[in-house]
C-alpha positions, -999 to +999 in steps of 0.1 A: -084+106+167-119+105+137-110+074+106-102+103+082-073+115+102-063+082+101-061+077+074-044+107+061-014+094+086-014+058+072-014+080+037+016+098+046+034+069+058+034+053+027+062+080+018+083+066+049+121+057+042+119+022+065+099-005+038+089-018+070+066+011+079+056+015+046+045-021+042+024-020+076+004+013+065-001-008+029-012-030+048-036-016+074-054+005+045-057-023+022-072-041+049-095-006+044-102-015+009-082+017+001-062+022-029-023+023-026-021+041-058+018+049-065+029+026-037+011-008-049+041-008-075+069-003-052+053-029-032+047-059-057+088-051-067+100-057-027+121-086-016+102-091+008+075-124+000+053-112+021+048-078+015+046-090-021+016-111-011+002-084+007+002-061-025-010-087-048-039-088-024-043-053-027-044-051-062-083-057-060-086-021-041-072+002-070-092+016-096-068+011-125-051-022-114-028-022-143-014+010-138+010-005-112+026-024-141+064-022-149+071-001-120 
């Protein structure tokens, strides 16, 4: 499986109904410095402290970090 296919699959998982799956996929994408887009705002609002911390680290990967405010 090449990286492109893996990246596409991880992006698909960002829309999963299971918050744990979404957070795991987002963490892998963030580790590869990939933007999370609309998912970032949802992760920042998570009840889980570890998910919020990961989302805060991922903000640096966003082309427009301010776009996730207020979501």
